[in-house]
N, C-alpha and C positions, 0 to 999 in steps of 0.2 A: 167280832170282826177284826181281822188283821189290819193294822194301820196302813194307809196308802203312803208309801215312801216317796217323798216329793223333793225334787231339785228345783230351786228357784234361780233363774238366770236373768240378770238385769245389770246394766253397766253402772247404775247409781247405787251406792251403798245404802243411802237413806231409803230408797225404794225397796231394795231387797229386805231391809229390816221391817219396813211397813208391811210388805206382803207376808213376811214370816209371822208378824204379830197378828194380822188378820186371819191367817190360816190356823193359828193356834186357837182361835175362837170357834173353829168348825170341827166337830167331832169326826174322828176317823182318819185324820191326816197326821203325818209325821214328817217334819222337814229334816232330811238327812244331810243336806248340803246346800250351799249357795255358791254362785259363780258370777263373776263380773265380766267375763268375756266368753267368746265361743270356744277358744282353745281350753280355757279352764273348765268349761262345761263338759267337753269331750274327755278331759283327763279324769274328772269326777266319775263320769259314766263308765269309764273303762275299769274303775276300781271299786265302784259302789253300786249295789243293787237299787234300782229305782223303778217306780211304777208310774210316776207322773212327773212331767216337766212343765213348770210355769215359765214360759219363754218370751222374752222381749225380742223385737225384730231389729232394733237399732243397737248394735254392739260395736265395740271399738275395733275389733279385728276383722270379723266377717259377719254377714247378716244372719238373723235368726232363720231365714229360709235355708241357708247353707248349713247352719248348725243342725237343724232338724233333718236335713238330707243325710248328713254324716252320722247322726245318731241312729237313723233308720238302718244305715249300712252296718253300723257297729252292733246294734241291739235288735234289729229286726222289728217285729211288732210286739215286743215284750213290754212296751211302755206306751202311755198316752201323753198327749201334749195339749196344753191349753195356752193359747197365745194371749199375752197381756201386753199391749203395745199401743202407742199413739198412731202407728202406721195404719191408715185406713184407705190407702190407694188401691185401685182395682187390681194392679199387677201383684202386689204383695199378698193380698187376700187370695187371689186365684192360685198363686204358687203354693201357698200354705195349705189351701183346701185340698190340693192333690196329694198332700202328705198325710191325709187321714187324721186331721186334728180333731180333738174332742170338743173344743169350743174356742171362741175368739172374742176376747173382751177388750174393748177400745178404751184407752185412757182419755180423759179422767173418768172415774166411775166411783160410785158410792160404796161404802162398806157393805151395805145391805145387798147391793147388786153382786158384789164379789162373793159374798157368802151364799147367796141364792144359786149362783152358777156352780160353785163348788159342791154344794149340797146336791144339786141335780146330777152332777157328774158322779158323785159318790153313790147315790141311790141307783143310778143307771148301771154303774159298774157292779154293784152288789147283785142286782137283778140278773145281770148277764156277765158272770166272772170270766176273766180272760184266761186262755189256755196257758199251759206252760210255755216258757220262753222259746220263741222260734228264731232267736238271734242267729244270723249266719256266721260262719267261721271267718269269712273274709268279706271284703267290700267289692263285689265284682263290677258294679257300675262305676265306682270311683277308679278302680284299676283300669278299666277300659278307657276312661277319660284320660288318665295319665299316659297309658300306652299310646293312645292316639295323638296326644300332644307331643310326646317325645318323637314319634315317627314323623310327624309333620316338620319337626325342627331338625331332623336328621341326627337325633341323639341316640342313646343306647338302645332304645326300642327299635329304631330303624335299622341299626347295625345287626341286632339280633334277628330281625325279620329277614334281612338279606342273607345272613349266615344260614338260617333255616332253609331258605329257598334254594341255596346252593348245596344243601346236604352236608354242611360242615358241622362237626361235633362242637358243642359248646363247652368251654372250659369250666363253666359253673355247674353243669349237670353231668359231664363226662359220660354221656350215653345212658344215664340212669333216669327213670321217670321221676318227675317232680311230685312232691306231696300235693294232695288235693288243695286247690285254692291258691297255689303259688304260680307265678308266671315268670318265664325266663327274662323278659325285658325288665321287669322290676327287680329281679335278682341282680342283673347287671347294673341297674340304676343305683341300688343300695351299695353294691360293691364299689362302684365308682366314687362314692362319697366317703368311703373308708380310706384312711391313710395311716401313717405311722403314729399319729397322735390318738390317744384314747378318747372315745366319745360315748356319751350316753345314748340310749335308744331314742330319747326325746330329741336330742340334737340331730341325730340321723333322720328322724321322722320329719323334722322341720326343714331340713336341707332337701329332702326328697319329695316333700308335699304329701306325706302319708300320715295316718294316725299312728300314735305311739304303739298301739297294740299290733297293727299291721307291720310296722318296722321291726318290732321285736320278733315276730314270727320269721321274717326274712333273715334277721341277724342270727337267730338261733339255727336256722337252716345252714347259713354260711359257716357257722362254727362247727356244725356237724360234718360238713364237707371238708373241714380243714382250711377253708379260705379266709376265716376270720378268727380272731382270738378274743377270749372273754376274760375279764378280770373283775372280781368283786372288790369294791372299795368300802371299807368299814369306817363308819363314823363313830361318834361318841355313844349314840343310841340308835335303836331301830334296826331295820333290815339294811344290809349292805346295798350300795348303788352298783349296778352292773354297768361296766363300760366295755367298749369294743374297739378293736382296731384291725386293720388288714394284716393277714398273716404274711410274713416276709418270704 
């Protein structure tokens, strides 16, 4: 049986290490990474193949509910989630239940209970293996949220909607159809955050409220249209960091 690649997400280092040790005692699992925040979990998920997330609800940047929502948008149904948290209020449980979680284990719990839950999950998963990844190429729900928020505030999304209603050509598309999954309001949003200074995709993503993967798609599109410039920055080791700025 192929090991179940597991990501552990908890804001406490000692808890992450404890869960990692307990998981090591259960056959069929492999901890591929740990994360102490929601953003770190999303960064790991964007670059590492995972089958299971052991997820806390109380995180320093945003809740486990939001982390799971973004992970679903990033990876689709290609992974499972087991909630491990002290949060047992009705709202949190109800919100997470709608995200198709595999189990919900309330802290504190015994080692025997932890192992029994994971063994049950493993055996159920083996009996009914998951299909190949169905991860979407974009995050349409999140994009709609962003576009709606910008429109209400009169930001780039609202300007783009008004231009489209008036039949005016957009400078970012120049009459050409957009690649599937990209939206004109978000292209304008990303472009508005690019200036003369070089920025990483992560910096642009944080400024725009996007995931790094989504921001990278939009930045690459802008570079292809000649509206942004790309520069690889080489360090002492490893792959170069890609940085972007607006074309003059």
